[in-house]
N, C-alpha and C positions, 0 to 999 in steps of 0.2 A: 504494500500500500504506500509506503514512503517513497518508493521509486516512481509511482504514478504521480504523486503530488509534486515531487521534484521535477519530473518531466513537464507537468502542466505549468509549474511556476517558471520554467525556463522557456517554454514554447509560446505560451499565451501572450506575453508581452511582445514577442517578436512578430506576432500576427496582429495584435490590437493596435500597436503604435503606428505602423504604416497605414492601417485602415482609418485610424483617427486623423492622420494627416490628410489622407485622400478625401475624407468627409469634410474637413475644414477648408481645403482648397476648393472643392466643388461648391460649398456654401458661399465662400467668399466671392467666387467668380459670378455666381448667380446674383448676388447682391451688389456687385460692383465694388467690392472691397479688396480686389486682387493685389494692388500694390502694397498695401500696408500689412497684410497678413502673409501673403505668399512671397513677398520680396526677399526676406532672409533665406528662405529655402531655395528660391531661384538663384540667389547669389552663390549658394553652396554648390548646387548641381549644374548650373548653367551661367558661369560668370560673364560670358559674352552677351547673353540675353539681358542680364542684370545691368551691365554697362549701357546697353542700348536703351533700356527703359529709363535709366537715370538721365541720359542725354536728351531723350524725348521730353522728360519732365522739365529739364532746364530750359530747353528751347521754348516750351509752351509758357513758361513763366517770364521770359524776356519781353521787355517792352519794345514797341516799334521805335526805330531811330528817329530823332528829331529832324525836321526838315532843315536844309541849308538856308542861309539867309537869302540867297537869290532865287530860291524855288518859288514857282507860282503857288497860290493857295490851293489846298486840296479840294477837289469836288468829287463826290461819290459817283460811281458809274451805275446807272440803272438800265436794266434790259440790254446790256451790251453797248449802250450809247451814252456819251457824256452829255450833260445838260449844256445847252448853248443859248 
């Protein structure tokens, strides 16, 4: 009986921990929380993908450059045509 208990105590965590991670990742992706929860694990197993995600986040947070002093004022383009 002690052998069965020892076997279960050594095998069950090896099965439940990855299943728990898979459940957390699936839930995070459905709810749109992927970067905050999945980020550390992605960095461990896919460093290139983690660096790409960080670059995308940095680019999305950057502001548009200020116009030069000699540039004409900005006018939005609607329907592919500029307002005249």
